C-alpha positions as CSV (number, residue, x, y, z in Angstrom):
1,M,-45.5,-21.9,48.9
2,A,-43.9,-21.2,52.1
3,R,-40.6,-23.0,52.8
4,N,-40.1,-24.4,56.2
5,K,-36.7,-23.3,57.4
6,R,-35.1,-26.0,59.4
7,K,-32.8,-24.9,62.3
8,K,-29.3,-26.3,62.5
9,T,-28.6,-28.6,65.3
10,K,-25.8,-28.0,67.7
11,F,-23.8,-30.9,66.1
12,E,-24.2,-29.4,62.6
13,K,-23.0,-26.0,63.8
14,I,-20.0,-27.5,65.5
15,M,-19.2,-29.6,62.4
16,S,-19.5,-26.6,60.1
17,I,-17.2,-24.5,62.3
18,L,-14.7,-27.4,62.6
19,T,-14.7,-27.8,58.8
20,V,-14.0,-24.1,58.2
21,F,-11.3,-24.1,60.9
22,T,-9.7,-27.2,59.4
23,V,-9.7,-25.7,55.8
24,A,-8.2,-22.5,57.2
25,I,-5.5,-24.4,59.1
26,V,-4.6,-26.5,56.0
27,F,-4.4,-23.4,53.8
28,V,-2.2,-21.5,56.3
29,S,0.1,-24.6,56.9
30,F,0.4,-25.1,53.1
31,L,1.6,-21.5,52.7
32,F,3.9,-21.7,55.6
33,F,5.6,-24.9,54.3
34,K,5.8,-23.5,50.8
35,A,7.6,-20.4,52.2
36,Q,10.0,-22.6,54.2
37,L,10.7,-24.7,51.1
38,A,11.6,-21.5,49.2
39,S,13.8,-20.3,52.0
40,V,15.7,-23.7,52.1
41,N,16.1,-23.6,48.3
42,I,17.6,-20.2,48.4
43,E,20.0,-21.4,51.1
44,V,20.9,-24.4,49.0
45,E,21.7,-22.3,46.0
46,K,23.9,-20.0,48.1
47,L,25.8,-23.0,49.4
48,K,26.2,-24.4,45.9
49,K,27.7,-21.1,44.8
50,D,30.1,-21.1,47.8
51,V,31.1,-24.7,47.0
52,A,31.8,-23.8,43.4
53,K,33.8,-20.8,44.4
54,Q,35.9,-22.9,46.9
55,E,36.5,-25.6,44.2
56,K,37.9,-22.9,42.0
57,V,40.2,-21.7,44.8
58,N,41.3,-25.3,45.5
59,E,42.0,-25.9,41.8
60,S,44.1,-22.7,41.7
61,L,46.1,-23.7,44.7
62,T,46.7,-27.2,43.3
63,M,48.0,-25.6,40.1
64,K,50.3,-23.4,42.1
65,Q,51.5,-26.3,44.1
66,N,52.3,-28.3,40.9
67,E,54.3,-25.3,39.7
68,L,56.3,-25.1,42.9
69,I,57.1,-28.8,42.9
70,S,58.2,-28.9,39.3
71,L,61.7,-30.1,38.4
72,E,62.5,-26.8,36.7
73,N,61.5,-24.8,39.8
74,M,63.6,-27.1,42.0
75,Q,66.6,-26.6,39.7
76,L,66.1,-22.9,39.7
77,V,66.0,-22.7,43.5
78,A,69.0,-25.0,43.8
79,A,71.0,-22.8,41.3
80,E,70.1,-19.7,43.3
81,E,71.4,-21.4,46.5
82,G,74.6,-22.4,44.8
83,L,73.7,-26.1,44.5
84,E,73.8,-28.2,41.4
85,Y,71.7,-31.0,40.1
86,N,73.6,-34.3,39.8
87,N,71.5,-37.1,38.3
88,S,73.8,-39.9,39.7
89,N,73.0,-38.8,43.3
90,V,69.2,-39.1,42.8
91,I,67.6,-42.1,44.6
92,V,64.2,-43.2,43.6
93,I,62.1,-44.7,46.4
94,Q,59.3,-47.1,45.4
95,K,56.7,-48.5,47.8
């Protein structure tokens, strides 16, 4: 039993080449976008770490500010400068 081998037409050859080309392009683009996503995720994690670090610095500065504006600190600075705290001279301003 001899098989008759049928030749591919020009259209079939072009379609098979286009199919292989399309599959290759899809695979390469998938890998490219996956790599881009990984790169962006790394950058996001770095930024999150930087933000957390800056928040700690801000919190530390806020605590330092609160220490500097405390009443005890003001009285200490006033005493060093030769001033005294007189409660009757204090005026409270309300909005």
